Every structure is written in structure tokens, then in C-alpha cells.
C-alpha positions in Angstrom: 14.2 0.4 23.8 18.2 -0.6 23.0 18.8 -3.8 21.0 22.1 -5.8 20.3 22.7 -9.1 19.1 24.8 -12.1 21.3 25.7 -15.6 20.1 24.4 -18.6 21.8 25.3 -21.7 20.8 26.3 -20.5 17.0 23.4 -18.7 16.7 22.3 -14.5 16.6 19.4 -13.9 19.1 17.7 -10.5 19.7 18.3 -9.2 23.2 16.2 -5.9 24.2 16.9 -3.9 27.0 13.8 -1.9 27.6 13.1 1.4 29.5 9.9 0.9 32.0 7.3 2.8 32.1 7.6 4.4 28.6 4.8 2.2 27.2 1.2 2.8 25.5 -0.6 0.7 28.0 -4.2 1.6 26.8 -2.5 -0.8 23.4 -3.0 -3.7 25.5 -6.5 -3.5 26.3 -7.5 -2.4 22.8 -5.7 -5.8 21.2 -7.8 -7.5 24.1 -11.1 -5.9 23.0 -10.7 -6.6 19.4 -8.8 -10.2 19.8 -11.1 -11.6 22.8 -8.4 -12.5 24.4 -6.6 -12.0 27.6 -2.8 -11.4 27.4 -2.6 -10.9 31.0 -3.3 -14.9 31.6 0.2 -15.1 29.6 2.9 -16.8 31.1 5.5 -17.1 28.5 6.0 -20.8 29.1 7.2 -20.1 25.0 4.4 -23.2 23.9 3.6 -21.3 21.3 7.0 -20.6 19.9 8.2 -24.5 20.2 5.0 -25.2 18.2 4.6 -22.5 15.2 5.8 -23.6 11.7 6.5 -20.1 10.8 9.1 -19.3 14.1 12.3 -18.4 12.1 10.5 -16.2 9.4 9.7 -14.0 12.6 11.6 -11.3 14.4 9.8 -11.9 18.0 8.6 -15.4 18.8 4.5 -15.1 19.4 5.1 -15.0 23.4 7.5 -12.1 22.6 4.7 -9.9 20.7 2.2 -10.6 23.7 5.0 -9.3 25.9 5.8 -6.3 24.2 1.8 -5.6 24.2 1.8 -6.0 27.4 4.6 -3.5 28.0 2.6 -0.7 25.7 5.3 -0.8 23.0 2.6 -0.6 20.0 5.8 0.7 17.5 7.3 -2.2 18.5 4.3 -4.7 17.7 2.8 -3.0 14.5 6.1 -2.7 12.9 6.7 -6.3 13.4 7.4 -8.7 10.6 5.6 -11.4 13.4 2.2 -9.9 13.0 2.0 -10.2 9.1 4.6 -13.5 9.3 1.6 -15.8 10.9 -0.4 -17.3 8.8 -3.4 -18.2 11.7 -2.9 -21.8 11.8 -3.8 -22.4 15.5 -1.3 -24.3 16.1 0.1 -21.9 18.9 -3.6 -21.5 20.1 -4.1 -25.4 20.7 -0.6 -25.8 22.3 -1.2 -22.4 24.7 -2.2 -24.0 28.6 -4.1 -20.8 29.0 -6.0 -21.0 25.8 -5.0 -18.3 24.4 -5.7 -17.3 20.7 -2.9 -16.0 19.3 -4.6 -16.1 15.7 -7.0 -13.5 16.9 -4.3 -11.4 18.8 -2.3 -11.4 15.1 -5.5 -10.6 13.6 -6.6 -8.0 16.0 -2.9 -6.7 15.8 -2.7 -6.5 11.9 -6.3 -4.3 11.9 -4.5 -1.8 14.1 -1.7 -1.4 12.2 -3.5 -0.9 8.9 -5.5 1.8 10.7 -3.2 3.4 11.7 -1.0 3.2 8.6 2.2 1.9 10.8 5.1 1.0 8.7 3.9 -2.5 7.4 7.3 -4.9 7.5 6.2 -7.5 5.3 4.6 -5.5 2.2 4.9 -8.5 -0.3 2.4 -10.5 2.6 -0.1 -7.9 2.7 -0.2 -7.2 -0.8 -0.8 -10.9 -1.2 -3.5 -10.9 1.0 -5.4 -8.1 -0.6 -5.2 -10.3 -4.0 -7.0 -13.2 -2.4 -9.5 -11.1 -0.8 -10.6 -9.1 -4.2 -10.3 -12.8 -5.8 -13.3 -13.9 -3.4 -15.2 -10.6 -3.7 -14.7 -11.1 -7.6 -16.0 -15.0 -7.9 -17.0 -16.2 -4.2 -14.2 -18.4 -3.6 -10.0 -18.3 -4.6 -8.9 -18.3 -8.5 -5.1 -19.5 -7.3 -3.8 -18.8 -10.9 -5.2 -15.1 -10.8 -4.3 -14.1 -7.6 -0.7 -15.8 -8.2 -0.1 -13.2 -11.5 -1.9 -10.6 -10.4 0.2 -10.6 -6.9 3.4 -11.4 -9.5 2.6 -7.8 -11.4 2.5 -6.3 -7.9 5.3 -7.1 -6.6 7.4 -7.3 -10.1 9.1 -10.6 -8.5 8.1 -12.5 -12.0 10.9 -15.4 -11.8 10.2 -16.5 -8.2 8.6 -19.8 -7.1 7.7 -20.4 -11.3 8.8 -23.7 -11.3 6.4 -24.4 -8.0 3.5 -23.1 -10.3 4.6 -24.9 -13.1 4.3 -28.1 -11.8 1.0 -26.8 -10.1 0.0 -26.7 -13.5 1.2 -29.6 -14.8 -0.6 -31.6 -11.8 -4.0 -29.6 -13.0 -3.9 -27.7 -9.1 -4.0 -24.4 -10.6 -7.6 -23.7 -12.7 -7.3 -21.5 -15.8 -10.9 -20.5 -15.6 -12.0 -19.3 -12.6 -15.3 -20.7 -10.9 -18.0 -18.8 -9.6 -20.5 -19.3 -6.8 -23.9 -18.6 -7.6 -25.0 -15.5 -5.8 -22.6 -13.0 -6.1 -24.3 -10.9 -5.1 -24.7 -11.0 -0.8 -20.7 -11.1 -1.4 -20.7 -8.1 -2.9 -22.8 -6.6 -0.4 -20.7 -7.7 2.1 -17.7 -6.4 0.7 -19.5 -2.8 0.6 -20.5 -2.5 4.0 -17.1 -3.3 4.9 -15.7 -0.7 2.6 -18.6 1.7 4.0 -17.4 1.1 8.0 -14.2 1.9 6.8 -12.6 -1.4 7.3 -9.2 -2.0 5.8 
């Protein structure tokens, strides 16, 4: 696959030339099986791209990721920033005239990327997800201040967004101490069983 940039109304857009017939056609079936979505139903109307609040941070629009999967371009999908930038807000799923659950599709792709040790395009996002899960495992809910502090220690990015954090503290949006659910045993069992199954 060759890539080049070209100017369109002052904006740079990625233009791709794809060599047909070189893709992993089992990949799209794997994504469909995991997500429960029929990717062949997508006719690339771009409704998903039009409504996505994070489209500017993505290297491919959601429909573009589907197209890459349809063509069997496994590495391009799994190494894209898009699958990690997606926050699963379901805006695209609601806008899709074919009712494709893009959040489930992106989740399936992230799972495959982790299981196959693909190069993660947005490692900081992955670190943040892991800190959120660790907080839920410990307390049964998220302790935002601890998540933020652990994330900062891991990424060594101490000062970015500090002003936002201080404003949240001032408005009592960040609890200093975590609150716990009463029964954490079921949660611990769930996390343990997931780890035993080898799920990332």
C-alpha cells in the first residue's frame, strides 16, 4: 500500500493506493465474529465520520477503518490511532443507516491488537485504560484522582492538563479518598477469571 498526501482546499488529506488481492480476508470475519457486526453492510456513506466528535484526532475515519478491514489490511487497522482514539460514545452507531455497532467493532479490533502484540499507535491511551480498570478492580468504581496520578507517573507527563486538575479539585470534582463498593469479592473473582482466560 502506498500513501501520499495531497492538498484539498488548504487541508492535507491522506490518499491511499491499495494493491488488491494482498489482504488477509480472514481478518474481517474475525472482527465480525467478535463484534457481532456485519461489515459488508457498510456502503461508506460517511455518516459515522460526520458525527464523530474525535474525528480530527483519528488517522482514518470510522468508515475508513471498515474499508481497510474489508480489504484484509490487518496491520493498517491494528496499528492505526483510530481504534484507540474512539471512546465508544456510539454517536456513529446511532447515525449509521445500517445500524453497524462501530463501538463494538473498535473494541474487537483493540482486543485483536492486544492479543497479537500489534504496535500500539496510542500507547498513552492504552495506559489510561489500564489505570481505569485497576481502579475498578480495587474499589468497584473509579477513583479519578488516583487514576490521574498513576497515569502521570507512568507517562512522566507531569504538567499537561494540571490547570484542569486543579480546577476540578477546587470544584470538588475529584475525591481525595476513594469510595468502595460493599462487596469487592465478586469483582476480584471476575478480574481473576478474565486473567485466567488470558484476556488482555
